[in-house]
Biopython code that builds the backbone (N, CA, C, O; Angstrom):
import numpy as np
from Bio.PDB.StructureBuilder import StructureBuilder

atoms = [
    (1, "MET", "N", (10.100, -47.819, -156.837)),
    (1, "MET", "CA", (9.702, -49.075, -156.171)),
    (1, "MET", "C", (9.161, -48.436, -154.769)),
    (1, "MET", "O", (9.962, -47.855, -154.037)),
    (2, "THR", "N", (7.718, -48.560, -154.392)),
    (2, "THR", "CA", (7.177, -48.169, -153.528)),
    (2, "THR", "C", (7.370, -49.029, -152.188)),
    (2, "THR", "O", (7.154, -50.235, -152.306)),
    (3, "GLU", "N", (7.715, -48.593, -151.047)),
    (3, "GLU", "CA", (7.960, -49.392, -149.711)),
    (3, "GLU", "C", (6.751, -49.339, -149.173)),
    (3, "GLU", "O", (5.985, -48.506, -149.659)),
    (4, "HIS", "N", (6.374, -49.992, -148.311)),
    (4, "HIS", "CA", (5.247, -50.565, -147.580)),
    (4, "HIS", "C", (5.835, -50.547, -146.375)),
    (4, "HIS", "O", (7.015, -50.889, -146.297)),
    (5, "PHE", "N", (5.209, -50.197, -145.366)),
    (5, "PHE", "CA", (5.747, -50.607, -143.939)),
    (5, "PHE", "C", (4.217, -51.086, -143.144)),
    (5, "PHE", "O", (3.153, -50.606, -143.537)),
    (6, "SER", "N", (4.265, -51.926, -142.173)),
    (6, "SER", "CA", (3.063, -52.215, -141.169)),
    (6, "SER", "C", (3.594, -51.679, -139.743)),
    (6, "SER", "O", (4.741, -51.595, -139.305)),
    (7, "ARG", "N", (2.568, -51.407, -139.276)),
    (7, "ARG", "CA", (2.538, -50.898, -137.898)),
    (7, "ARG", "C", (2.854, -52.248, -136.904)),
    (7, "ARG", "O", (2.335, -53.359, -136.795)),
    (8, "TRP", "N", (3.952, -51.570, -136.261)),
    (8, "TRP", "CA", (4.342, -52.575, -134.920)),
    (8, "TRP", "C", (3.466, -52.523, -133.705)),
    (8, "TRP", "O", (3.080, -51.446, -133.250)),
    (9, "ASP", "N", (3.176, -53.583, -133.220)),
    (9, "ASP", "CA", (2.402, -53.729, -132.143)),
    (9, "ASP", "C", (3.205, -54.588, -131.582)),
    (9, "ASP", "O", (3.584, -55.603, -132.166)),
    (10, "PRO", "N", (3.611, -54.217, -130.174)),
    (10, "PRO", "CA", (4.311, -55.092, -129.028)),
    (10, "PRO", "C", (3.169, -56.270, -128.961)),
    (10, "PRO", "O", (3.489, -57.444, -129.148)),
    (11, "VAL", "N", (2.043, -55.946, -128.729)),
    (11, "VAL", "CA", (1.121, -57.082, -128.605)),
    (11, "VAL", "C", (1.312, -58.068, -129.255)),
    (11, "VAL", "O", (0.944, -59.079, -128.657)),
    (12, "ASP", "N", (1.800, -58.276, -130.393)),
    (12, "ASP", "CA", (2.097, -59.552, -131.069)),
    (12, "ASP", "C", (3.101, -60.568, -130.336)),
    (12, "ASP", "O", (3.071, -61.798, -130.291)),
    (13, "HIS", "N", (4.037, -59.608, -129.754)),
    (13, "HIS", "CA", (5.196, -60.269, -129.456)),
    (13, "HIS", "C", (4.929, -60.563, -127.793)),
    (13, "HIS", "O", (5.776, -61.086, -127.069)),
    (14, "LEU", "N", (4.067, -60.279, -127.504)),
    (14, "LEU", "CA", (4.156, -60.517, -125.649)),
    (14, "LEU", "C", (3.143, -61.996, -125.510)),
    (14, "LEU", "O", (1.969, -62.100, -125.153)),
    (15, "GLN", "N", (4.121, -63.030, -125.943)),
    (15, "GLN", "CA", (3.422, -64.390, -125.745)),
    (15, "GLN", "C", (3.491, -64.857, -124.459)),
    (15, "GLN", "O", (2.563, -65.625, -124.203)),
    (16, "SER", "N", (4.351, -64.646, -123.449)),
    (16, "SER", "CA", (4.209, -65.488, -122.110)),
    (16, "SER", "C", (4.121, -64.067, -121.114)),
    (16, "SER", "O", (4.167, -62.838, -121.181)),
    (17, "GLU", "N", (3.970, -65.127, -120.211)),
    (17, "GLU", "CA", (3.924, -64.328, -118.497)),
    (17, "GLU", "C", (5.320, -63.938, -118.843)),
    (17, "GLU", "O", (5.333, -62.805, -119.325)),
    (18, "GLU", "N", (6.185, -64.337, -118.784)),
    (18, "GLU", "CA", (7.630, -63.653, -118.369)),
    (18, "GLU", "C", (7.943, -62.667, -119.636)),
    (18, "GLU", "O", (8.553, -61.620, -119.422)),
    (19, "ASP", "N", (7.613, -62.935, -120.664)),
    (19, "ASP", "CA", (7.433, -61.853, -121.968)),
    (19, "ASP", "C", (7.048, -60.597, -121.419)),
    (19, "ASP", "O", (7.595, -59.526, -121.683)),
    (20, "MET", "N", (6.025, -60.776, -120.595)),
    (20, "MET", "CA", (5.182, -59.202, -119.914)),
    (20, "MET", "C", (5.663, -58.879, -118.981)),
    (20, "MET", "O", (5.248, -57.766, -118.656)),
    (21, "ALA", "N", (6.512, -59.354, -118.183)),
    (21, "ALA", "CA", (6.935, -58.973, -117.088)),
    (21, "ALA", "C", (8.482, -58.377, -117.699)),
    (21, "ALA", "O", (8.974, -57.463, -117.038)),
    (22, "MET", "N", (8.988, -58.691, -118.497)),
    (22, "MET", "CA", (9.931, -58.338, -118.854)),
    (22, "MET", "C", (9.939, -56.803, -119.616)),
    (22, "MET", "O", (10.808, -55.939, -119.496)),
    (23, "TYR", "N", (8.977, -56.756, -120.247)),
    (23, "TYR", "CA", (8.586, -55.873, -120.914)),
    (23, "TYR", "C", (8.218, -54.701, -120.005)),
    (23, "TYR", "O", (8.688, -53.575, -120.164)),
    (24, "LEU", "N", (7.344, -55.032, -119.034)),
    (24, "LEU", "CA", (7.104, -54.122, -118.021)),
    (24, "LEU", "C", (8.433, -53.632, -117.205)),
    (24, "LEU", "O", (8.711, -52.454, -116.976)),
    (25, "ASP", "N", (8.896, -54.323, -116.967)),
    (25, "ASP", "CA", (10.433, -54.186, -115.928)),
    (25, "ASP", "C", (11.015, -52.943, -117.135)),
    (25, "ASP", "O", (11.290, -51.819, -116.715)),
    (26, "ALA", "N", (11.162, -53.273, -118.623)),
    (26, "ALA", "CA", (11.953, -52.299, -119.085)),
    (26, "ALA", "C", (11.140, -50.969, -119.237)),
    (26, "ALA", "O", (11.755, -49.903, -119.251)),
    (27, "CYS", "N", (10.103, -50.991, -119.325)),
    (27, "CYS", "CA", (9.287, -49.684, -119.449)),
    (27, "CYS", "C", (9.565, -48.707, -118.245)),
    (27, "CYS", "O", (9.837, -47.511, -118.345)),
    (28, "LEU", "N", (9.410, -49.657, -116.749)),
    (28, "LEU", "CA", (9.593, -49.036, -115.916)),
    (28, "LEU", "C", (11.040, -48.321, -115.646)),
    (28, "LEU", "O", (11.212, -47.366, -114.888)),
    (29, "GLU", "N", (11.998, -48.950, -116.388)),
    (29, "GLU", "CA", (13.437, -48.337, -116.501)),
    (29, "GLU", "C", (13.244, -46.940, -117.166)),
    (29, "GLU", "O", (13.760, -45.905, -116.744)),
    (30, "GLU", "N", (12.455, -47.036, -118.231)),
    (30, "GLU", "CA", (12.598, -45.951, -119.386)),
    (30, "GLU", "C", (11.306, -45.502, -118.988)),
    (30, "GLU", "O", (10.762, -45.253, -120.064)),
    (31, "ASP", "N", (10.295, -45.190, -117.858)),
    (31, "ASP", "CA", (9.350, -44.185, -117.847)),
    (31, "ASP", "C", (10.097, -42.798, -117.459)),
    (31, "ASP", "O", (10.924, -42.732, -116.550)),
    (32, "PRO", "N", (9.721, -41.755, -118.220)),
    (32, "PRO", "CA", (10.009, -40.369, -117.892)),
    (32, "PRO", "C", (9.684, -39.785, -116.078)),
    (32, "PRO", "O", (10.156, -38.769, -115.568)),
    (33, "GLY", "N", (9.063, -40.462, -115.635)),
    (33, "GLY", "CA", (8.444, -40.160, -114.393)),
    (33, "GLY", "C", (7.007, -39.557, -114.433)),
    (33, "GLY", "O", (6.507, -38.800, -113.600)),
    (34, "ASP", "N", (6.575, -39.936, -115.312)),
    (34, "ASP", "CA", (5.099, -39.264, -115.298)),
    (34, "ASP", "C", (4.057, -40.564, -115.917)),
    (34, "ASP", "O", (2.931, -40.415, -116.390)),
    (35, "GLY", "N", (4.783, -41.795, -115.756)),
    (35, "GLY", "CA", (3.737, -42.897, -115.737)),
    (35, "GLY", "C", (3.111, -43.082, -117.262)),
    (35, "GLY", "O", (2.091, -43.717, -117.529)),
    (36, "SER", "N", (3.779, -42.530, -117.993)),
    (36, "SER", "CA", (3.273, -42.472, -119.778)),
    (36, "SER", "C", (3.572, -44.034, -120.170)),
    (36, "SER", "O", (2.832, -44.960, -120.504)),
    (37, "VAL", "N", (4.547, -43.952, -120.041)),
    (37, "VAL", "CA", (5.404, -45.608, -120.662)),
    (37, "VAL", "C", (4.879, -46.887, -119.760)),
    (37, "VAL", "O", (4.510, -47.998, -120.140)),
    (38, "VAL", "N", (4.966, -46.396, -118.573)),
    (38, "VAL", "CA", (4.132, -47.599, -117.895)),
    (38, "VAL", "C", (2.732, -48.012, -118.454)),
    (38, "VAL", "O", (2.333, -49.156, -118.673)),
    (39, "ARG", "N", (1.987, -46.669, -118.659)),
    (39, "ARG", "CA", (0.886, -47.041, -118.591)),
    (39, "ARG", "C", (0.272, -47.447, -119.712)),
    (39, "ARG", "O", (-0.862, -47.923, -119.670)),
    (40, "ALA", "N", (1.255, -47.239, -121.338)),
    (40, "ALA", "CA", (1.138, -47.881, -122.256)),
    (40, "ALA", "C", (1.313, -49.144, -122.136)),
    (40, "ALA", "O", (0.456, -49.908, -122.582)),
    (41, "ALA", "N", (2.438, -49.617, -121.522)),
    (41, "ALA", "CA", (2.881, -50.948, -121.486)),
    (41, "ALA", "C", (1.736, -51.767, -120.766)),
    (41, "ALA", "O", (1.411, -52.866, -121.218)),
    (42, "LEU", "N", (1.125, -51.236, -119.648)),
    (42, "LEU", "CA", (0.251, -52.151, -119.187)),
    (42, "LEU", "C", (-1.334, -51.996, -120.237)),
    (42, "LEU", "O", (-2.358, -52.650, -120.040)),
    (43, "ASN", "N", (-1.210, -51.364, -120.903)),
    (43, "ASN", "CA", (-2.409, -51.348, -121.912)),
    (43, "ASN", "C", (-1.952, -52.349, -122.972)),
    (43, "ASN", "O", (-2.831, -53.082, -123.427)),
    (44, "ASP", "N", (-0.760, -52.481, -123.410)),
    (44, "ASP", "CA", (-0.273, -53.661, -124.178)),
    (44, "ASP", "C", (-0.600, -54.877, -123.909)),
    (44, "ASP", "O", (-1.191, -55.754, -124.540)),
    (45, "ILE", "N", (-0.029, -54.792, -122.651)),
    (45, "ILE", "CA", (-0.258, -56.386, -121.779)),
    (45, "ILE", "C", (-1.623, -56.789, -121.541)),
    (45, "ILE", "O", (-1.927, -57.981, -121.557)),
    (46, "ALA", "N", (-2.598, -55.732, -121.288)),
    (46, "ALA", "CA", (-4.094, -56.023, -120.877)),
    (46, "ALA", "C", (-4.674, -56.381, -122.307)),
    (46, "ALA", "O", (-5.657, -57.119, -122.371)),
    (47, "ARG", "N", (-4.137, -55.918, -123.362)),
    (47, "ARG", "CA", (-4.618, -56.346, -124.848)),
    (47, "ARG", "C", (-4.055, -57.649, -125.069)),
    (47, "ARG", "O", (-4.696, -58.648, -125.395)),
    (48, "ALA", "N", (-2.622, -57.567, -124.841)),
    (48, "ALA", "CA", (-2.434, -59.355, -124.955)),
    (48, "ALA", "C", (-2.950, -60.396, -124.347)),
    (48, "ALA", "O", (-2.940, -61.492, -124.908)),
    (49, "GLN", "N", (-3.556, -60.202, -122.939)),
    (49, "GLN", "CA", (-4.136, -60.904, -122.229)),
    (49, "GLN", "C", (-5.756, -61.154, -122.632)),
    (49, "GLN", "O", (-6.395, -62.203, -122.548)),
    (50, "GLY", "N", (-6.115, -60.071, -123.011)),
    (50, "GLY", "CA", (-7.587, -59.890, -123.143)),
    (50, "GLY", "C", (-8.313, -58.760, -122.297)),
    (50, "GLY", "O", (-8.575, -59.021, -121.123)),
    (51, "MET", "N", (-8.591, -57.745, -122.727)),
    (51, "MET", "CA", (-9.172, -56.576, -122.167)),
    (51, "MET", "C", (-10.517, -57.105, -121.406)),
    (51, "MET", "O", (-10.448, -56.794, -120.217)),
    (52, "THR", "N", (-11.516, -57.688, -121.667)),
    (52, "THR", "CA", (-12.689, -58.553, -121.480)),
    (52, "THR", "C", (-12.029, -59.117, -119.958)),
    (52, "THR", "O", (-12.283, -58.663, -118.843)),
    (53, "GLN", "N", (-11.081, -60.282, -120.319)),
    (53, "GLN", "CA", (-10.807, -61.097, -118.859)),
    (53, "GLN", "C", (-10.158, -60.358, -117.670)),
    (53, "GLN", "O", (-10.194, -60.717, -116.493)),
    (54, "LEU", "N", (-9.530, -59.210, -118.204)),
    (54, "LEU", "CA", (-8.684, -58.214, -117.169)),
    (54, "LEU", "C", (-10.202, -57.493, -116.721)),
    (54, "LEU", "O", (-10.603, -57.770, -115.591)),
    (55, "ALA", "N", (-10.744, -56.907, -117.269)),
    (55, "ALA", "CA", (-12.030, -56.467, -116.845)),
    (55, "ALA", "C", (-12.847, -57.043, -115.764)),
    (55, "ALA", "O", (-13.241, -56.289, -114.874)),
    (56, "LYS", "N", (-13.198, -58.507, -115.736)),
    (56, "LYS", "CA", (-13.898, -59.571, -114.970)),
    (56, "LYS", "C", (-12.727, -59.530, -113.930)),
    (56, "LYS", "O", (-13.147, -58.695, -113.130)),
    (57, "ALA", "N", (-11.710, -59.875, -113.550)),
    (57, "ALA", "CA", (-10.637, -59.905, -112.937)),
    (57, "ALA", "C", (-10.138, -58.956, -112.132)),
    (57, "ALA", "O", (-9.572, -59.201, -111.067)),
    (58, "THR", "N", (-10.383, -57.469, -112.752)),
    (58, "THR", "CA", (-10.353, -56.529, -111.950)),
    (58, "THR", "C", (-11.580, -55.747, -111.149)),
    (58, "THR", "O", (-11.560, -54.873, -110.282)),
    (59, "GLY", "N", (-12.520, -56.360, -111.737)),
    (59, "GLY", "CA", (-14.000, -55.860, -111.369)),
    (59, "GLY", "C", (-13.947, -54.078, -111.849)),
    (59, "GLY", "O", (-14.594, -53.165, -111.336)),
    (60, "ILE", "N", (-13.179, -54.015, -112.729)),
    (60, "ILE", "CA", (-13.256, -52.346, -113.439)),
    (60, "ILE", "C", (-14.018, -52.684, -114.989)),
    (60, "ILE", "O", (-13.476, -53.692, -115.442)),
    (61, "THR", "N", (-14.703, -52.354, -115.592)),
    (61, "THR", "CA", (-15.088, -51.987, -116.845)),
    (61, "THR", "C", (-14.501, -52.058, -117.850)),
    (61, "THR", "O", (-13.706, -51.120, -117.900)),
    (62, "ARG", "N", (-14.452, -52.651, -118.678)),
    (62, "ARG", "CA", (-13.621, -52.319, -119.896)),
    (62, "ARG", "C", (-13.310, -51.095, -120.610)),
    (62, "ARG", "O", (-12.266, -50.760, -121.170)),
    (63, "GLU", "N", (-14.526, -50.436, -120.471)),
    (63, "GLU", "CA", (-14.286, -49.121, -120.939)),
    (63, "GLU", "C", (-13.047, -47.955, -119.946)),
    (63, "GLU", "O", (-12.158, -47.156, -120.242)),
    (64, "GLY", "N", (-13.703, -48.506, -118.639)),
    (64, "GLY", "CA", (-12.710, -47.864, -117.623)),
    (64, "GLY", "C", (-11.669, -48.193, -117.620)),
    (64, "GLY", "O", (-10.926, -47.296, -117.220)),
    (65, "LEU", "N", (-10.968, -49.452, -117.983)),
    (65, "LEU", "CA", (-9.705, -49.931, -118.282)),
    (65, "LEU", "C", (-9.029, -49.439, -119.186)),
    (65, "LEU", "O", (-7.819, -49.288, -119.020)),
    (66, "TYR", "N", (-9.822, -48.974, -120.678)),
    (66, "TYR", "CA", (-9.060, -48.776, -121.954)),
    (66, "TYR", "C", (-8.903, -46.975, -121.595)),
    (66, "TYR", "O", (-8.016, -46.316, -122.136)),
    (67, "LYS", "N", (-9.732, -46.461, -120.786)),
    (67, "LYS", "CA", (-9.663, -45.023, -120.588)),
    (67, "LYS", "C", (-8.350, -44.901, -119.507)),
    (67, "LYS", "O", (-7.322, -44.284, -119.787)),
    (68, "ALA", "N", (-8.572, -45.567, -118.298)),
    (68, "ALA", "CA", (-7.208, -45.242, -117.371)),
    (68, "ALA", "C", (-5.962, -45.388, -118.078)),
    (68, "ALA", "O", (-4.981, -44.644, -118.041)),
    (69, "LEU", "N", (-6.188, -46.747, -118.907)),
    (69, "LEU", "CA", (-4.762, -47.004, -119.549)),
    (69, "LEU", "C", (-4.313, -46.419, -121.033)),
    (69, "LEU", "O", (-3.363, -46.845, -121.689)),
    (70, "SER", "N", (-5.272, -45.271, -121.440)),
    (70, "SER", "CA", (-5.251, -44.569, -122.681)),
    (70, "SER", "C", (-3.897, -43.519, -122.122)),
    (70, "SER", "O", (-3.554, -43.371, -120.949)),
    (71, "PRO", "N", (-3.331, -42.925, -123.243)),
    (71, "PRO", "CA", (-2.552, -41.698, -123.136)),
    (71, "PRO", "C", (-2.933, -40.567, -122.638)),
    (71, "PRO", "O", (-2.116, -39.651, -122.542)),
    (72, "ALA", "N", (-4.354, -40.398, -122.191)),
    (72, "ALA", "CA", (-4.792, -39.223, -121.592)),
    (72, "ALA", "C", (-5.584, -39.963, -120.351)),
    (72, "ALA", "O", (-6.575, -39.465, -119.818)),
    (73, "GLY", "N", (-5.061, -41.099, -120.007)),
    (73, "GLY", "CA", (-5.400, -41.793, -118.664)),
    (73, "GLY", "C", (-4.587, -41.257, -117.452)),
    (73, "GLY", "O", (-3.394, -40.958, -117.405)),
    (74, "ASN", "N", (-5.502, -41.214, -116.520)),
    (74, "ASN", "CA", (-4.648, -40.828, -115.052)),
    (74, "ASN", "C", (-5.148, -41.625, -114.279)),
    (74, "ASN", "O", (-6.147, -41.304, -113.635)),
    (75, "PRO", "N", (-4.520, -42.967, -114.146)),
    (75, "PRO", "CA", (-5.437, -44.275, -113.209)),
    (75, "PRO", "C", (-4.770, -43.548, -111.353)),
    (75, "PRO", "O", (-3.771, -42.843, -111.210)),
    (76, "GLU", "N", (-5.678, -44.011, -110.265)),
    (76, "GLU", "CA", (-5.579, -44.037, -109.239)),
    (76, "GLU", "C", (-4.353, -45.254, -109.222)),
    (76, "GLU", "O", (-4.357, -46.226, -109.977)),
    (77, "PHE", "N", (-3.219, -44.941, -108.094)),
    (77, "PHE", "CA", (-2.712, -46.210, -108.117)),
    (77, "PHE", "C", (-3.035, -47.624, -107.483)),
    (77, "PHE", "O", (-2.259, -48.578, -107.416)),
    (78, "SER", "N", (-4.705, -47.542, -106.907)),
    (78, "SER", "CA", (-5.112, -48.647, -106.676)),
    (78, "SER", "C", (-5.367, -49.745, -107.816)),
    (78, "SER", "O", (-5.272, -50.972, -107.809)),
    (79, "THR", "N", (-5.847, -48.511, -109.118)),
    (79, "THR", "CA", (-5.819, -49.141, -110.251)),
    (79, "THR", "C", (-5.285, -50.076, -110.614)),
    (79, "THR", "O", (-5.710, -51.231, -110.608)),
    (80, "ILE", "N", (-3.961, -49.550, -111.090)),
    (80, "ILE", "CA", (-2.260, -49.908, -111.365)),
    (80, "ILE", "C", (-2.408, -51.318, -110.420)),
    (80, "ILE", "O", (-2.669, -52.392, -110.964)),
    (81, "LEU", "N", (-2.266, -51.234, -109.347)),
    (81, "LEU", "CA", (-1.715, -52.504, -108.351)),
    (81, "LEU", "C", (-3.062, -53.344, -108.794)),
    (81, "LEU", "O", (-2.678, -54.431, -109.228)),
    (82, "LYS", "N", (-4.608, -53.236, -108.851)),
    (82, "LYS", "CA", (-5.494, -54.351, -109.186)),
    (82, "LYS", "C", (-4.814, -54.683, -110.971)),
    (82, "LYS", "O", (-4.537, -55.853, -111.237)),
    (83, "VAL", "N", (-4.651, -53.844, -111.809)),
    (83, "VAL", "CA", (-3.935, -54.477, -112.999)),
    (83, "VAL", "C", (-3.387, -55.431, -112.625)),
    (83, "VAL", "O", (-3.873, -56.543, -112.417)),
    (84, "ILE", "N", (-1.764, -54.900, -112.443)),
    (84, "ILE", "CA", (-0.964, -55.578, -112.136)),
    (84, "ILE", "C", (-0.905, -57.023, -111.560)),
    (84, "ILE", "O", (-0.207, -57.976, -111.908)),
    (85, "LYS", "N", (-1.965, -56.894, -110.449)),
    (85, "LYS", "CA", (-2.037, -58.174, -110.097)),
    (85, "LYS", "C", (-2.959, -59.364, -110.732)),
    (85, "LYS", "O", (-2.893, -60.562, -110.453)),
    (86, "ALA", "N", (-3.746, -58.787, -111.564)),
    (86, "ALA", "CA", (-4.735, -59.422, -112.226)),
    (86, "ALA", "C", (-4.082, -60.070, -113.656)),
    (86, "ALA", "O", (-4.423, -61.019, -114.362)),
    (87, "LEU", "N", (-2.961, -59.072, -113.729)),
    (87, "LEU", "CA", (-2.147, -59.847, -115.108)),
    (87, "LEU", "C", (-1.131, -60.657, -114.594)),
    (87, "LEU", "O", (-0.235, -61.091, -115.319)),
    (88, "LYS", "N", (-1.215, -60.931, -113.207)),
    (88, "LYS", "CA", (-0.257, -61.967, -112.640)),
    (88, "LYS", "C", (1.353, -61.783, -112.848)),
    (88, "LYS", "O", (2.150, -62.675, -113.139)),
    (89, "ILE", "N", (1.649, -60.297, -112.609)),
    (89, "ILE", "CA", (2.944, -59.540, -112.721)),
    (89, "ILE", "C", (3.052, -59.028, -111.336)),
    (89, "ILE", "O", (2.172, -58.485, -110.667)),
    (90, "LYS", "N", (4.536, -59.346, -110.952)),
    (90, "LYS", "CA", (4.772, -58.937, -109.393)),
    (90, "LYS", "C", (5.613, -57.853, -109.449)),
    (90, "LYS", "O", (6.470, -58.001, -110.320)),
    (91, "LEU", "N", (5.712, -56.480, -108.648)),
    (91, "LEU", "CA", (6.138, -55.717, -108.681)),
    (91, "LEU", "C", (7.772, -56.041, -107.466)),
    (91, "LEU", "O", (7.709, -56.674, -106.412)),
    (92, "HIS", "N", (8.669, -55.591, -107.870)),
    (92, "HIS", "CA", (9.881, -55.446, -106.795)),
    (92, "HIS", "C", (10.221, -54.260, -106.755)),
    (92, "HIS", "O", (9.869, -53.426, -107.589)),
    (93, "ALA", "N", (11.163, -53.972, -105.493)),
    (93, "ALA", "CA", (11.763, -52.680, -105.280)),
    (93, "ALA", "C", (13.065, -53.014, -105.259)),
    (93, "ALA", "O", (13.354, -54.079, -104.712)),
    (94, "SER", "N", (14.087, -52.223, -105.818)),
    (94, "SER", "CA", (15.319, -52.305, -105.250)),
    (94, "SER", "C", (16.311, -50.822, -105.156)),
    (94, "SER", "O", (16.060, -49.775, -105.754)),
    (95, "ALA", "N", (17.190, -51.011, -104.465)),
    (95, "ALA", "CA", (18.069, -49.657, -104.512)),
    (95, "ALA", "C", (18.690, -49.105, -105.809)),
    (95, "ALA", "O", (19.554, -49.732, -106.423)),
    (96, "GLY", "N", (18.323, -48.170, -106.117)),
    (96, "GLY", "CA", (18.599, -47.354, -107.188)),
    (96, "GLY", "C", (20.262, -46.889, -107.367)),
    (96, "GLY", "O", (21.044, -46.978, -106.421)),
    (97, "SER", "N", (20.625, -46.440, -108.574)),
    (97, "SER", "CA", (21.975, -46.030, -108.639)),
    (97, "SER", "C", (22.156, -44.868, -108.782)),
    (97, "SER", "O", (23.162, -44.291, -108.371)),
    (98, "GLU", "N", (21.043, -44.225, -109.500)),
    (98, "GLU", "CA", (21.216, -42.637, -109.523)),
    (98, "GLU", "C", (20.580, -41.938, -108.439)),
    (98, "GLU", "O", (19.592, -42.491, -107.957)),
    (99, "PRO", "N", (21.018, -40.619, -107.863)),
    (99, "PRO", "CA", (20.393, -40.150, -106.916)),
    (99, "PRO", "C", (19.558, -39.418, -107.219)),
    (99, "PRO", "O", (19.536, -38.986, -108.371)),
    (100, "LEU", "N", (18.470, -38.990, -106.161)),
    (100, "LEU", "CA", (17.640, -38.073, -106.357)),
    (100, "LEU", "C", (17.548, -36.701, -106.437)),
    (100, "LEU", "O", (17.835, -36.069, -105.421)),
    (101, "THR", "N", (17.194, -36.080, -107.467)),
    (101, "THR", "CA", (17.115, -34.714, -107.472)),
    (101, "THR", "C", (16.347, -34.152, -107.639)),
    (101, "THR", "O", (15.434, -34.736, -108.223)),
    (102, "THR", "N", (16.057, -32.417, -107.234)),
    (102, "THR", "CA", (15.479, -31.806, -106.865)),
    (102, "THR", "C", (15.263, -30.662, -108.250)),
    (102, "THR", "O", (16.279, -30.412, -108.898)),
    (103, "ALA", "N", (14.183, -30.117, -108.592)),
    (103, "ALA", "CA", (14.111, -29.412, -109.650)),
    (103, "ALA", "C", (14.484, -27.940, -108.796)),
    (103, "ALA", "O", (14.545, -26.872, -109.405)),
]
sb = StructureBuilder()
sb.init_structure("model")
sb.init_model(0)
sb.init_chain("A")
sb.init_seg("    ")
for serial, (resi, resn, name, xyz) in enumerate(atoms, 1):
    if name == "N":
        sb.init_residue(resn, " ", resi, " ")
    sb.init_atom(name, np.array(xyz, "f"), 0.0, 1.0, " ", f" {name:<3s}", serial, name[0])
structure = sb.get_structure()
C-alpha cells in the first residue's frame, strides 16, 4: 500500500487576524536571529491576506514583496514595518528572560 502525503501550507490555517498575530509571535520566538523564520511567516501571512492587496497597502510592488519575503530576501527594516502595519499586526516588546551573549 502506497502512502500519499500532501504538502502542509500554513496559509490554509491562517483564518483570522488573531491566528496571524499568534503565528508571527511564535515565529519571532523561534527565529535563530537571522530573520529567516520571521520572513517566512510574513510571507505566509501576506499570501493568506492576498499579496495584491498588500502591495496596494504598502506601495511596494507584488514582485518586490515576493522578493523581500523570499528565503533569499534581505528586506530593509522599514519594509518589514510597512508590511506588518499593512497586515494590521502590532509588535510589542517585553523584557527577555535570557541574557545577551557575545561570540
